[in-house]
C-alpha positions in Angstrom: 109.9 -23.9 -142.0 112.0 -27.0 -139.9 111.8 -26.2 -136.0 114.2 -27.2 -133.3 112.0 -28.6 -130.5 114.8 -27.7 -128.0 113.0 -28.2 -124.8 111.7 -31.6 -126.2 115.6 -32.4 -126.3 115.9 -31.3 -123.1 113.5 -33.5 -121.7 114.9 -36.1 -123.3 118.1 -35.7 -121.4 116.7 -34.8 -118.3 114.7 -38.2 -117.8 117.9 -39.9 -118.7 119.6 -37.8 -115.7 117.1 -38.1 -113.7 117.1 -42.1 -113.7 120.9 -41.9 -113.3 120.5 -39.7 -110.5 117.3 -40.9 -109.0 118.7 -41.3 -105.2 120.9 -38.2 -105.2 118.3 -35.6 -104.8 114.9 -35.0 -103.0 111.9 -34.0 -105.0 112.3 -30.7 -103.5 115.9 -30.4 -104.6 114.9 -31.4 -108.1 113.2 -28.0 -108.1 116.1 -26.2 -108.0 118.5 -28.5 -109.9 116.1 -28.6 -112.9 116.6 -25.1 -113.8 119.8 -24.9 -113.4 120.5 -28.1 -115.8 118.3 -26.5 -118.4 120.2 -23.1 -118.1 123.2 -24.8 -118.9 121.6 -26.6 -121.8 121.3 -23.3 -123.5 125.2 -23.5 -123.7 125.4 -27.4 -124.6 126.5 -27.9 -128.3 123.7 -29.9 -130.0 124.8 -31.7 -133.1 121.9 -31.5 -135.1 122.2 -27.6 -135.6 126.0 -27.8 -134.9 126.0 -25.1 -132.3 124.2 -24.5 -128.7 120.4 -23.4 -128.4 121.6 -20.2 -127.7 123.8 -19.8 -130.4 120.9 -21.1 -133.1 119.1 -18.0 -132.0 121.7 -15.5 -132.0 122.5 -16.4 -135.5 119.2 -15.6 -136.5 117.9 -11.9 -138.1 115.5 -10.1 -135.6 113.2 -11.3 -138.9 113.5 -14.6 -138.5 113.4 -14.6 -134.5 109.8 -13.6 -134.9 109.0 -15.6 -137.9 110.5 -18.8 -135.9 108.3 -17.9 -132.8 105.1 -17.7 -135.0 105.8 -20.9 -136.5 106.1 -22.6 -133.2 103.1 -21.5 -131.8 101.1 -22.2 -134.9 102.8 -25.5 -135.1 102.0 -26.2 -131.5 106.0 -26.7 -130.9 107.0 -25.9 -127.2 108.6 -22.5 -127.2 112.0 -22.6 -125.7 113.2 -19.7 -123.2 116.6 -19.3 -125.3 114.3 -18.2 -128.0 112.1 -15.9 -125.4 115.2 -14.4 -124.4 117.1 -13.9 -127.7 113.6 -11.7 -129.1 114.1 -9.9 -125.8 117.7 -8.8 -126.0 116.8 -7.6 -129.4 113.9 -5.6 -128.3 112.4 -5.1 -131.9 109.3 -3.9 -130.8 107.7 -3.0 -134.2 108.4 -6.6 -135.4 106.6 -7.9 -132.8 103.4 -5.6 -132.9 101.8 -7.6 -136.0 101.3 -10.5 -133.7 99.1 -8.5 -131.6 96.3 -8.7 -134.3 96.8 -12.4 -134.8 93.4 -14.8 -134.2 95.6 -17.1 -132.4 95.8 -16.4 -128.7 98.9 -17.6 -127.4 100.0 -15.7 -130.2 98.9 -12.4 -128.3 99.7 -14.0 -125.1 103.5 -14.1 -126.1 103.7 -11.1 -128.1 102.5 -9.3 -124.7 104.7 -11.0 -122.3 107.6 -10.2 -124.7 106.6 -6.2 -125.6 105.6 -5.6 -121.7 105.1 -1.8 -121.0 106.7 -0.5 -124.3 104.5 2.9 -125.2 105.4 1.4 -128.9 102.4 -0.9 -128.6 99.5 1.0 -126.5 97.7 1.7 -129.4 97.7 -1.9 -130.3 96.9 -2.8 -126.8 94.2 -0.2 -126.4 92.5 -1.9 -129.5 92.5 -5.6 -127.9 91.2 -4.1 -124.5 88.2 -2.4 -126.2 87.6 -5.4 -128.5 85.1 -7.4 -126.9 85.6 -10.5 -128.7 89.0 -10.6 -127.6 90.4 -13.5 -125.2 89.6 -12.3 -121.7 93.1 -13.2 -120.1 94.7 -11.2 -123.0 92.4 -8.1 -122.1 93.1 -8.5 -118.3 97.0 -8.4 -119.3 96.5 -5.5 -120.9 94.7 -4.3 -118.6 97.4 -4.9 -115.9 100.2 -3.1 -117.8 98.0 0.0 -118.3 97.0 -0.4 -114.7 100.8 0.4 -113.9 100.8 3.0 -116.2 97.1 4.8 -115.4 98.3 8.5 -115.9 100.0 8.1 -119.2 96.7 6.3 -120.9 94.1 8.4 -118.6 92.7 10.3 -121.7 92.1 7.2 -123.7 90.7 5.7 -120.4 88.3 8.3 -120.2 87.1 8.7 -124.1 86.5 5.0 -124.2 84.6 5.2 -120.9 82.2 8.1 -121.9 81.8 6.1 -125.1 80.3 3.3 -123.1 83.6 0.8 -124.2 84.9 -1.7 -122.0 83.6 0.1 -118.8 84.6 -2.5 -116.6 88.3 -2.1 -117.5 88.2 1.3 -118.0 87.1 2.0 -114.4 90.0 -0.9 -113.3 92.5 1.4 -115.1 91.5 5.2 -113.8 91.2 3.9 -110.6 95.0 3.5 -110.3 95.5 7.2 -111.8 98.2 8.8 -109.7 97.5 12.7 -110.4 94.7 13.8 -109.4 91.7 14.6 -111.7 88.4 15.8 -110.8 86.6 13.4 -113.4 88.0 10.4 -112.3 87.1 11.1 -108.9 83.5 12.0 -110.3 83.1 8.9 -112.3 84.7 6.7 -109.5 82.2 8.4 -107.0 79.0 8.2 -109.5 79.6 4.3 -110.6 80.1 3.6 -106.5 76.4 5.0 -105.9 74.9 3.7 -108.8 76.8 0.3 -108.2 74.2 -2.4 -107.0 75.3 -5.8 -107.2 78.9 -4.4 -108.1 79.2 -2.4 -105.4 82.5 -4.7 -103.7 84.4 -4.0 -106.6 83.8 -0.3 -106.9 84.0 0.1 -103.4 87.8 -1.2 -104.4 88.6 1.1 -107.0 87.7 4.1 -104.8 90.1 2.2 -102.2 92.8 2.1 -104.9 91.9 5.8 -105.9 92.9 6.9 -102.5 90.7 10.1 -102.2 89.8 10.5 -98.9 86.4 12.7 -100.1 85.0 8.9 -100.5 85.3 8.0 -96.8 81.3 9.8 -96.3 80.0 7.5 -99.2 81.4 4.4 -97.9 80.8 4.8 -94.4 76.9 5.7 -95.3 76.9 2.3 -97.6 78.1 0.3 -94.8 75.7 1.3 -92.1 73.2 -0.2 -94.6 71.7 -3.7 -92.6 70.6 -5.3 -95.7 74.2 -5.3 -97.6 75.6 -9.0 -97.4 79.1 -10.2 -95.8 81.2 -9.9 -99.0 80.2 -6.3 -99.5 80.5 -5.3 -95.9 84.1 -7.0 -96.1 85.2 -4.8 -99.2 83.7 -1.7 -97.9 85.6 -2.0 -94.7 89.0 -2.9 -96.5 88.1 0.6 -98.6 87.6 2.4 -95.5 90.8 1.4 -93.9 92.5 2.0 -97.1 91.6 5.9 -96.6 92.5 6.0 -93.3 89.0 5.7 -91.7 87.6 3.1 -89.3 84.7 1.0 -88.9 84.1 -1.4 -85.7 80.8 -1.5 -85.2 79.8 -5.5 -84.3 77.5 -7.2 -87.4 75.8 -10.4 -87.2 76.4 -12.7 -90.9 75.3 -15.6 -89.3 72.8 -16.3 -91.8 74.8 -15.0 -94.8 75.3 -17.8 -97.2 79.3 -16.7 -98.1 80.1 -15.9 -94.5 78.7 -19.4 -93.7 81.0 -20.8 -97.1 84.4 -18.5 -95.3 83.3 -20.4 -92.3 83.1 -24.0 -92.8 86.3 -23.2 -95.3 88.0 -22.0 -92.5 87.2 -24.5 -90.1 88.0 -27.1 -92.4 91.4 -25.8 -92.7 92.3 -25.8 -89.1 90.6 -29.4 -88.5 93.4 -31.8 -87.3 93.6 -35.0 -89.2 92.4 -37.9 -87.0 95.2 -39.6 -85.2 95.2 -43.4 -86.5 95.5 -46.1 -83.6 
């Protein structure tokens, strides 16, 4: 399959245009001009294909569009926005679903970005999330989708958690469940109480879930003088997120994380020396 590199063609035309107009726009102005030129390019006649980039993809069948996307990714040819936009307009999720089973991370990522939170993909998404061999960024993208639709997948999430599958992802999704479920709260509570080094993250889950019954647990933990600066900050945030307060002064002057934050802050605030 011969692929059209419309982005490469646009870059060639852009380079010539920028050379002609190099004194017309500032660097900041170019940031606004280039996207407008790219959009206009989509409606520009291209002799090689005897149509515009938009028309080129509009003439394809749904199957041809998906095959073209796959070929671009496998042959490492840039995928134009015009192709992606046409795929989004067709909304043919069934044809995109097989791409989620690809061994190619880029192919999986494109499929997720095109399908988004369409429920027809939830089973395939969940398989990816539970697959420890899958790319971490891909699993993160899936988890993000499920976090925004947590109530719809909570039964699957609870089942996976009970089976010990992708525990951290399941806890993260559980923390976004809106409907109050006693089992969800009990799990988040118990995971916080046995968190150890994961205390900051588990505290953030309790904050996200929003059940005020967690306040006494957080207050008790923050009183522990052995906790470090990072744990303290996350616990304080969680307490405040649940409507509580903790204002007792604490000394972290010997904590390495606190010292690193202070050093970074001081560096950011430092003014450059004036040259004579």
